[in-house]
N, C-alpha and C positions, 0 to 999 in steps of 0.2 A: 426694592432698595436702592437706596439714594448714596450717593459719596458726597461727605461735607467735608470742605476745605475753608478750615480758620484761616482767615487772610494774614494773619501772623506766621502761619505755616508755610502756606504759598509765598510769601515773604523770603523767609528761613531759606525755601526750597531753591528762590531762585538766585539765592548769593551762592549755591555752592553751582545751579545750571544754566546760568548767564542766559537765558532764556529767552526770545524777545515777544514782544507785546501780545504779536499775532501768535506764537507758538501757544502762549497760555490762554489766550481768546479761544482758541479752537479747541482746546480741556475744558474751559470755563461754561464755554455754549453752549454743552452737550447735554445733552436731557438726563435728568438724574444726577447732575452733577450743582451742588449748591455751596456760593463761597459764603462765609460765615463771617460779618464784620468783625470788628472790633466796637463797640458801643461802649461807652461809659460804663453802663452797667456788668457789659460783658467784663472789661479792663478788672473790674473791684473782686469780681468772682474771681477770674483768673489769677490777679495777687494774693489771694490765697492757698494757691497750689503750688507743689511743688517745681523746683527746673527753671528753666530761662521763659521769657515770654512767650516763645510759640510752643512751648512743650506745657507750657500751665494754661494757656491758652485754648490749645486742643484738649486736654483734661478737665477743661470747664465744660465744655461745649458736650464732652463724650458723656462726662456725668450727666448735664440736663438731658440731652435725649438718648440715654443709654446704649450709647455705640462702643463700638471697638476702634483703638485707634491701629493704625494699620503706619507701620515707621520702618525706618531705617537705622533709629537710636533707638532701640528699647530702652539702655541703662538711661535714657533723660528719663524714665515717666515711675511714679512711682509704681512699687511691685503690687497694688494692690490696682491697680485701674488694668483692664484689660487691655492687651495689646497683640498686636499679631508683627512678627517680623518680617522682611523682605528682601 
């Protein structure tokens, strides 16, 4: 199993956490953790999803990879998307 972290979600999470780059590096360099860039194609796909850019990016990636979104903000996602609250 892998953990997929959309770049926009990393940015939004760090707005709340205010963690150092070193703290994020420790997480992002862990085996089975993949940071997903916001490419132009992904940005266009995300723009067609519900919510702000971070939740839309996560939704787009979850649909593309058949993944479940793990979040503290389940209300930010379309109810048809699989989410798990923490």
